[in-house]
C-alpha angles and dihedrals in degrees: 000000000000111000118207124180145175131206137142093273127020121247118256112271109267094011091126126055090237137050121269137181118224124215118187094217137033089233089064094045099046098070093057098044125103091180123029116200114191113202100162135137122237107269136138087262095053102046108115097355084160102058140134093289099043094046088060088062099055127096113259109261095026119160121224129202119186116194096151119065130333091229089071093079128057096222095203089057091045093054092049089050092049091048095049096042098249087118115040096196145335137218115204137178094163131053138200096243102033134208083031118070117209106250090224087076093062120095095010118135091210097057128076116191124191134167116265095262102144095102095050099101126124092247092050093050090054090048092049092049091051092048092048090054092048090052092048092050091046094052103034102034105023096036089233130150094246128274093247109020111191 
């Protein structure tokens, strides 16, 4: 498998135990991908990464998995792409209008839905508990705005 990726800054050479190819922009990476995995936070730069313009760049029959934020995909565009075969299938554990899931996803053979379980590891639970305590201390004791306001 050839792994291509895009992010603001490239990974250090040799930082992963396998070879990767870096593309500076998603527009450069999309045309070469057979499978697109979105693992992005919700920011002004990540809202609707998959949109009318970007979907025109993908290979016909591409598969998309979104494990980041539901806001990364324009769902109307995604349904059109599923219906016309541009996108072969999607795997989603996040949705644009959470906690509500668009009913068009239900009963489709080309959509796999799962609960957002990626962060439920022992290490992550410990990390979350520590960060919650830091936030509580910051707000209630230090009169701060919170370390990680949501």
